[in-house]
N, CA, C and O of each residue as an XYZ file, in Angstrom:
572
protein
N     -16.726     80.133     95.596
C     -16.541     81.177     96.567
C     -15.105     81.593     96.708
O     -14.858     82.755     97.028
N     -14.141     80.732     96.493
C     -12.763     81.142     96.761
C     -12.364     82.379     95.960
O     -12.473     82.408     94.734
N     -11.900     83.400     96.682
C     -11.460     84.644     96.066
C     -10.107     85.014     96.668
O      -9.926     84.952     97.884
N      -9.154     85.400     95.810
C      -7.844     85.849     96.292
C      -7.457     87.137     95.588
O      -7.742     87.331     94.406
N      -6.802     88.012     96.339
C      -6.250     89.257     95.809
C      -4.759     89.260     96.089
O      -4.331     89.026     97.219
N      -3.976     89.523     95.066
C      -2.528     89.649     95.202
C      -2.181     91.117     95.004
O      -2.317     91.646     93.901
N      -1.737     91.772     96.059
C      -1.396     93.189     96.034
C       0.100     93.307     95.788
O       0.913     92.831     96.581
N       0.453     93.948     94.677
C       1.832     93.943     94.198
C       2.209     95.347     93.711
O       1.393     96.014     93.075
N       3.437     95.804     94.001
C       3.851     97.108     93.481
C       3.909     97.103     91.952
O       4.336     96.122     91.343
N       3.487     98.184     91.352
C       3.570     98.313     89.894
C       5.013     98.147     89.452
O       5.941     98.613     90.113
N       5.184     97.474     88.322
C       6.489     97.378     87.712
C       7.332     96.179     88.113
O       8.424     96.004     87.572
N       6.864     95.337     89.050
C       7.705     94.186     89.397
C       7.289     92.917     88.661
O       7.954     91.887     88.765
N       6.192     92.993     87.920
C       5.729     91.807     87.204
C       5.380     92.169     85.768
O       4.719     93.175     85.511
N       5.829     91.346     84.848
C       5.427     91.534     83.457
C       4.125     90.762     83.215
O       3.641     90.057     84.101
N       3.571     90.898     82.023
C       2.288     90.258     81.718
C       2.347     88.739     81.862
O       1.390     88.121     82.328
N       3.456     88.144     81.467
C       3.601     86.688     81.579
C       3.562     86.262     83.059
O       2.907     85.277     83.399
N       4.245     86.985     83.920
C       4.255     86.661     85.348
C       2.864     86.846     85.963
O       2.429     86.026     86.772
N       2.175     87.912     85.585
C       0.821     88.142     86.092
C      -0.087     86.986     85.697
O      -0.820     86.442     86.523
N      -0.026     86.625     84.436
C      -0.853     85.521     83.919
C      -0.537     84.231     84.656
O      -1.443     83.506     85.068
N       0.736     83.947     84.820
C       1.162     82.727     85.499
C       0.662     82.694     86.945
O       0.166     81.669     87.411
N       0.794     83.819     87.649
C       0.338     83.870     89.028
C      -1.166     83.652     89.125
O      -1.632     82.904     89.984
N      -1.922     84.298     88.254
C      -3.378     84.164     88.290
C      -3.816     82.729     87.998
O      -4.681     82.188     88.687
N      -3.227     82.125     86.994
C      -3.618     80.762     86.616
C      -3.169     79.752     87.669
O      -3.956     78.911     88.102
N      -1.909     79.835     88.076
C      -1.408     78.857     89.046
C      -2.079     79.003     90.413
O      -2.341     78.001     91.079
N      -2.356     80.221     90.834
C      -3.033     80.397     92.122
C      -4.467     79.884     92.054
O      -4.974     79.339     93.034
N      -5.125     80.050     90.912
C      -6.480     79.510     90.754
C      -6.470     77.987     90.872
O      -7.313     77.401     91.553
N      -5.522     77.366     90.213
C      -5.421     75.898     90.269
C      -5.092     75.420     91.682
O      -5.666     74.442     92.158
N      -4.167     76.110     92.350
C      -3.808     75.737     93.727
C      -5.010     75.896     94.653
O      -5.300     75.020     95.467
N      -5.696     77.011     94.520
C      -6.867     77.287     95.353
C      -7.903     76.176     95.193
O      -8.424     75.648     96.175
N      -8.187     75.837     93.951
C      -9.165     74.800     93.650
C      -8.744     73.457     94.250
O      -9.557     72.766     94.864
N      -7.491     73.095     94.074
C      -7.009     71.804     94.573
C      -7.011     71.762     96.102
O      -7.464     70.783     96.695
N      -6.513     72.805     96.730
C      -6.405     72.814     98.191
C      -7.774     72.776     98.852
O      -7.981     72.041     99.817
N      -8.709     73.566     98.334
C     -10.055     73.608     98.924
C     -10.975     72.531     98.376
O     -12.103     72.375     98.845
N     -10.500     71.790     97.388
C     -11.324     70.776     96.721
C     -12.628     71.410     96.238
O     -13.725     70.894     96.452
N     -12.454     72.544     95.584
C     -13.569     73.333     95.078
C     -13.485     73.379     93.561
O     -12.388     73.457     93.008
N     -14.620     73.332     92.878
C     -14.567     73.446     91.417
C     -13.868     74.736     90.999
O     -14.131     75.803     91.554
N     -12.981     74.629     90.023
C     -12.216     75.804     89.591
C     -13.130     76.905     89.042
O     -12.755     78.077     89.040
N     -14.306     76.536     88.587
C     -15.263     77.527     88.069
C     -15.661     78.529     89.147
O     -16.110     79.631     88.833
N     -15.501     78.157     90.408
C     -15.895     79.039     91.508
C     -14.771     79.980     91.944
O     -15.016     80.937     92.678
N     -13.562     79.718     91.505
C     -12.391     80.468     91.968
C     -12.253     81.786     91.216
O     -12.426     81.848     89.999
N     -11.935     82.842     91.972
C     -11.645     84.160     91.398
C     -10.319     84.634     91.978
O     -10.140     84.627     93.196
N      -9.385     85.046     91.119
C      -8.127     85.614     91.594
C      -7.902     86.954     90.901
O      -8.227     87.126     89.726
N      -7.343     87.890     91.647
C      -7.135     89.244     91.150
C      -5.687     89.660     91.373
O      -5.109     89.381     92.423
N      -5.118     90.315     90.402
C      -3.782     90.896     90.501
C      -3.994     92.396     90.663
O      -4.399     93.072     89.716
N      -3.724     92.918     91.848
C      -3.985     94.318     92.171
C      -2.646     95.037     92.295
O      -1.845     94.726     93.176
N      -2.412     95.998     91.410
C      -1.157     96.753     91.454
C      -1.372     98.081     92.159
O      -2.424     98.709     92.039
N      -0.352     98.489     92.894
C      -0.403     99.772     93.576
C       0.859    100.558     93.274
O       1.890     99.992     92.912
N       0.762    101.867     93.428
C       1.886    102.761     93.205
C       2.932    102.519     94.290
O       2.615    102.657     95.471
N       4.165    102.163     93.934
C       5.186    101.879     94.940
C       5.562    103.092     95.797
O       6.249    102.945     96.808
N       5.113    104.298     95.397
C       5.331    105.482     96.225
C       4.283    105.581     97.333
O       4.384    106.420     98.229
N       3.269    104.702     97.256
C       2.137    104.783     98.183
C       2.155    103.714     99.268
O       1.149    103.497     99.944
N       3.296    103.043     99.439
C       3.359    101.993    100.458
C       4.770    101.906    101.034
O       5.756    102.192    100.355
N       4.840    101.511    102.284
C       6.130    101.308    102.936
C       6.269     99.846    103.332
O       5.289     99.188    103.681
N       7.486     99.352    103.273
C       7.823     98.017    103.762
C       9.088     98.164    104.590
O      10.050     98.799    104.160
N       9.082     97.579    105.769
C      10.235     97.660    106.666
C      10.620     99.111    106.958
O      11.797     99.430    107.128
N       9.608     99.989    107.013
C       9.858    101.382    107.337
C      10.421    102.213    106.208
O      10.864    103.342    106.422
N      10.408    101.661    105.001
C      10.960    102.364    103.827
C       9.888    102.449    102.739
O       9.102    101.518    102.567
N       9.858    103.549    102.017
C       8.945    103.675    100.878
C       9.451    102.724     99.806
O      10.630    102.746     99.451
N       8.564    101.898     99.297
C       8.944    100.854     98.338
C       9.641    101.439     97.110
O      10.630    100.878     96.639
N       9.143    102.550     96.591
C       9.744    103.162     95.402
C      11.182    103.599     95.652
O      11.993    103.617     94.726
N      11.501    103.947     96.873
C      12.842    104.424     97.207
C      13.788    103.300     97.628
O      14.997    103.378     97.413
N      13.224    102.267     98.222
C      14.060    101.197     98.783
C      14.285    100.034     97.833
O      15.277     99.314     97.942
N      13.351     99.855     96.895
C      13.430     98.696     96.014
C      12.902     97.429     96.660
O      12.894     96.370     96.033
N      12.456     97.525     97.916
C      11.876     96.363     98.589
C      10.507     96.067     97.984
O       9.825     96.963     97.486
N      10.127     94.826     98.036
C       8.802     94.444     97.564
C       7.873     94.330     98.757
O       8.246     93.772     99.788
N       6.701     94.841     98.626
C       5.722     94.737     99.706
C       4.504     93.977     99.193
O       3.398     94.516     99.146
N       4.717     92.728     98.813
C       3.607     91.934     98.310
C       2.744     91.454     99.468
O       3.231     91.147    100.556
N       1.460     91.400     99.196
C       0.476     91.026    100.213
C      -0.664     90.318     99.502
O      -1.052     90.705     98.400
N      -1.200     89.284    100.132
C      -2.363     88.628     99.537
C      -3.438     88.394    100.581
O      -3.162     88.257    101.773
N      -4.661     88.353    100.103
C      -5.790     87.937    100.926
C      -6.456     86.770    100.215
O      -6.584     86.760     98.991
N      -6.871     85.805    100.989
C      -7.597     84.652    100.460
C      -8.878     84.525    101.268
O      -8.841     84.359    102.487
N      -9.996     84.604    100.587
C     -11.294     84.562    101.263
C     -11.859     83.151    101.122
O     -11.929     82.596    100.025
N     -12.260     82.585    102.266
C     -12.862     81.250    102.282
C     -14.102     81.279    103.167
O     -14.227     82.121    104.055
N     -15.005     80.360    102.915
C     -16.161     80.247    103.791
C     -15.720     79.713    105.147
O     -14.870     78.827    105.230
N     -16.296     80.253    106.192
C     -15.959     79.832    107.557
C     -16.173     78.330    107.699
O     -17.084     77.743    107.115
N     -15.299     77.739    108.494
C     -15.409     76.305    108.740
C     -14.384     75.471    108.000
O     -14.297     74.263    108.216
N     -13.609     76.097    107.131
C     -12.551     75.361    106.439
C     -11.524     74.895    107.473
O     -11.211     75.630    108.409
N     -11.004     73.688    107.310
C     -10.018     73.177    108.271
C      -8.750     74.039    108.315
O      -8.345     74.633    107.317
N      -8.142     74.086    109.498
C      -6.908     74.838    109.697
C      -5.845     74.373    108.703
O      -5.106     75.194    108.159
N      -5.763     73.072    108.463
C      -4.746     72.538    107.546
C      -4.896     73.131    106.148
O      -3.892     73.440    105.507
N      -6.116     73.295    105.663
C      -6.330     73.902    104.341
C      -5.898     75.354    104.345
O      -5.264     75.817    103.396
N      -6.229     76.072    105.393
C      -5.870     77.494    105.463
C      -4.358     77.667    105.515
O      -3.809     78.564    104.874
N      -3.699     76.828    106.261
C      -2.234     76.892    106.317
C      -1.616     76.538    104.970
O      -0.631     77.146    104.554
N      -2.192     75.560    104.297
C      -1.687     75.166    102.980
C      -1.840     76.307    101.978
O      -0.963     76.518    101.140
N      -2.948     77.046    102.060
C      -3.147     78.212    101.191
C      -2.094     79.275    101.454
O      -1.512     79.822    100.518
N      -1.847     79.571    102.731
C      -0.825     80.565    103.075
C       0.529     80.187    102.481
O       1.216     81.029    101.902
N       0.907     78.923    102.627
C       2.197     78.457    102.109
C       2.219     78.470    100.586
O       3.195     78.920     99.985
N       1.152     77.982     99.956
C       1.120     77.888     98.492
C       1.168     79.269     97.844
O       1.913     79.479     96.887
N       0.380     80.209     98.359
C       0.363     81.545     97.764
C       1.690     82.270     97.992
O       2.160     82.997     97.117
N       2.285     82.076     99.152
C       3.609     82.662     99.400
C       4.621     82.079     98.425
O       5.400     82.819     97.824
N       4.617     80.761     98.264
C       5.548     80.103     97.333
C       5.373     80.629     95.913
O       6.359     80.864     95.213
N       4.130     80.814     95.482
C       3.886     81.316     94.125
C       4.455     82.720     93.944
O       5.067     83.009     92.916
N       4.261     83.587     94.924
C       4.805     84.948     94.819
C       6.328     84.922     94.765
O       6.941     85.662     93.995
N       6.932     84.074     95.579
C       8.391     83.966     95.605
C       8.906     83.373     94.289
O       9.862     83.883     93.706
N       8.272     82.305     93.832
C       8.745     81.609     92.630
C       8.469     82.381     91.335
O       9.331     82.464     90.461
N       7.280     82.935     91.220
C       6.890     83.581     89.961
C       7.383     85.024     89.880
O       7.912     85.449     88.853
N       7.206     85.775     90.969
C       7.584     87.193     90.945
C       8.977     87.432     91.508
O       9.489     88.550     91.453
N       9.581     86.398     92.040
C      10.935     86.471     92.591
C      11.048     87.536     93.676
O      12.034     88.270     93.743
N      10.018     87.609     94.529
C      10.063     88.544     95.646
C      10.714     87.867     96.846
O      10.752     86.640     96.936
N      11.212     88.663     97.746
C      11.876     88.158     98.937
C      10.829     87.557     99.887
O       9.893     88.241    100.301
N      10.995     86.292    100.221
C      10.022     85.565    101.053
C       9.717     86.299    102.362
O       8.563     86.355    102.786
N      10.733     86.852    102.992
C      10.531     87.488    104.298
C       9.653     88.738    104.216
O       9.162     89.211    105.241
N       9.452     89.271    103.028
C       8.615     90.463    102.873
C       7.188     90.140    102.437
O       6.354     91.042    102.354
N       6.893     88.873    102.157
C       5.547     88.482    101.732
C       4.649     88.367    102.970
O       5.019     87.750    103.969
N       3.491     88.962    102.878
C       2.484     88.858    103.926
C       1.204     88.324    103.309
O       0.929     88.551    102.131
N       0.427     87.613    104.109
C      -0.826     87.068    103.605
C      -1.823     86.861    104.711
O      -1.467     86.749    105.884
N      -3.081     86.813    104.321
C      -4.156     86.665    105.295
C      -5.266     85.801    104.712
O      -5.657     85.959    103.555
N      -5.758     84.896    105.528
C      -6.954     84.130    105.186
C      -8.116     84.817    105.891
O      -8.077     85.033    107.102
N      -9.127     85.150    105.143
C     -10.312     85.787    105.711
C     -11.462     84.793    105.624
O     -11.844     84.358    104.537
N     -12.005     84.442    106.780
C     -13.147     83.536    106.813
C     -14.430     84.352    106.799
O     -14.588     85.303    107.564
N     -15.337     83.968    105.920
C     -16.607     84.672    105.786
C     -17.736     83.695    106.081
O     -17.755     82.575    105.570
N     -18.655     84.124    106.894
C     -19.826     83.306    107.200
C     -20.626     83.069    105.923
O     -20.807     84.003    105.142
N     -21.114     81.845    105.684
C     -21.906     81.559    104.478
C     -23.142     82.453    104.346
O     -23.643     82.671    103.243
N     -23.625     82.964    105.473
C     -24.788     83.862    105.421
C     -24.404     85.238    104.889
O     -25.260     86.000    104.442
N     -23.104     85.550    104.939
C     -22.624     86.866    104.517
C     -21.911     86.856    103.175
O     -21.279     87.847    102.807
N     -21.997     85.767    102.445
C     -21.356     85.675    101.129
C     -22.426     85.383    100.098
O     -23.207     84.445    100.257
N     -22.467     86.184     99.039
C     -23.488     86.006     98.022
C     -22.962     85.370     96.754
O     -21.857     85.672     96.303
N     -23.755     84.496     96.188
C     -23.478     83.883     94.891
C     -24.732     84.117     94.051
O     -25.798     83.578     94.347
N     -24.597     84.912     93.022
C     -25.738     85.270     92.170
C     -26.862     85.908     92.985
O     -28.043     85.721     92.691
N     -26.473     86.667     94.016
C     -27.452     87.363     94.834
C     -28.108     86.515     95.909
O     -29.040     86.965     96.576
N     -27.629     85.293     96.080
C     -28.201     84.373     97.067
C     -27.122     84.038     98.093
O     -25.982     83.764     97.717
N     -27.461     84.055     99.381
C     -26.452     83.694    100.380
C     -25.891     82.289    100.118
O     -26.619     81.372     99.737
N     -24.579     82.148    100.333
C     -23.926     80.855    100.114
C     -24.557     79.770    100.970
O     -24.589     78.608    100.563
N     -25.057     80.120    102.143
C     -25.697     79.129    103.011
C     -26.904     78.506    102.311
O     -27.123     77.299    102.414
N     -27.688     79.318    101.601
C     -28.842     78.803    100.866
C     -28.384     77.982     99.662
O     -28.969     76.944     99.354
N     -27.338     78.450     98.985
C     -26.809     77.702     97.836
C     -26.308     76.334     98.284
O     -26.539     75.326     97.617
N     -25.620     76.313     99.419
C     -25.105     75.053     99.955
C     -26.250     74.095    100.242
O     -26.174     72.917     99.896
N     -27.304     74.587    100.868
C     -28.458     73.743    101.197
C     -29.054     73.147     99.935
O     -29.385     71.963     99.891
N     -29.189     73.984     98.900
C     -29.759     73.509     97.633
C     -28.849     72.463     96.997
O     -29.337     71.452     96.492
N     -27.529     72.688     97.011
C     -26.586     71.724     96.434
C     -26.615     70.404     97.184
O     -26.603     69.339     96.568
N     -26.652     70.465     98.504
C     -26.683     69.248     99.316
C     -27.958     68.469     99.045
O     -27.916     67.248     98.894
N     -29.090     69.156     98.980
C     -30.368     68.493     98.692
C     -30.350     67.839     97.321
O     -30.843     66.725     97.147
N     -29.775     68.547     96.341
C     -29.673     68.025     94.981
C     -28.811     66.759     94.944
O     -29.175     65.777     94.296
N     -27.689     66.784     95.628
C     -26.798     65.613     95.687
C     -27.501     64.429     96.343
O     -27.402     63.297     95.869
N     -28.203     64.697     97.427
C     -28.926     63.632     98.125
C     -30.013     63.036     97.236
O     -30.208     61.820     97.222
N     -30.715     63.883     96.500
C     -31.770     63.403     95.605
C     -31.168     62.510     94.511
O     -31.733     61.466     94.185
N     -30.026     62.917     93.946
C     -29.366     62.102     92.922
C     -28.903     60.770     93.502
O     -29.034     59.726     92.862
N     -28.365     60.814     94.709
C     -27.861     59.597     95.340
C     -28.994     58.617     95.638
O     -28.809     57.401     95.587
N     -30.155     59.158     95.944
C     -31.297     58.296     96.278
C     -32.106     57.867     95.065
O     -33.013     57.043     95.180
N     -31.782     58.419     93.907
C     -32.520     58.052     92.694
C     -31.794     56.922     91.977
O     -30.683     56.545     92.350
N     -32.419     56.403     90.974
C     -31.825     55.344     90.162
C     -31.022     55.903     89.008
O     -30.478     55.149     88.202
N     -30.945     57.234     88.924
C     -30.269     57.865     87.802
C     -28.983     58.524     88.274
O     -28.929     59.075     89.374
N     -27.937     58.468     87.437
C     -26.658     59.098     87.808
C     -26.720     60.608     87.778
O     -25.724     61.273     88.065
């Protein structure tokens, strides 16, 4: 379920930086949420720097970076995990894209498991099936 979007002005990241951000953020997301990496999705979303303002200035004219990220998690994640995500994603943007920390913004969006779909099935139902499967394995004689 973990999904993140990194909104970045066009032209501040080369292909190597984009790749690094996507891979490292996926690994961080997986580790912080203790979620299989196969479930993680990260997106690098570029926007026209003439179409956004930061600190009251048009980014294309000021040279300021207006990086922003959203991280979507299922509701109920501990506050400590959400705070760790905010810090980790901010650090990655600062370290990889060399953007000014004070201009980085981010948001954790909690989504109810009933409102998140995985293969067309609500996550709440998927969770129930996974929990039942784990319990059945634990109660059986087979690993």
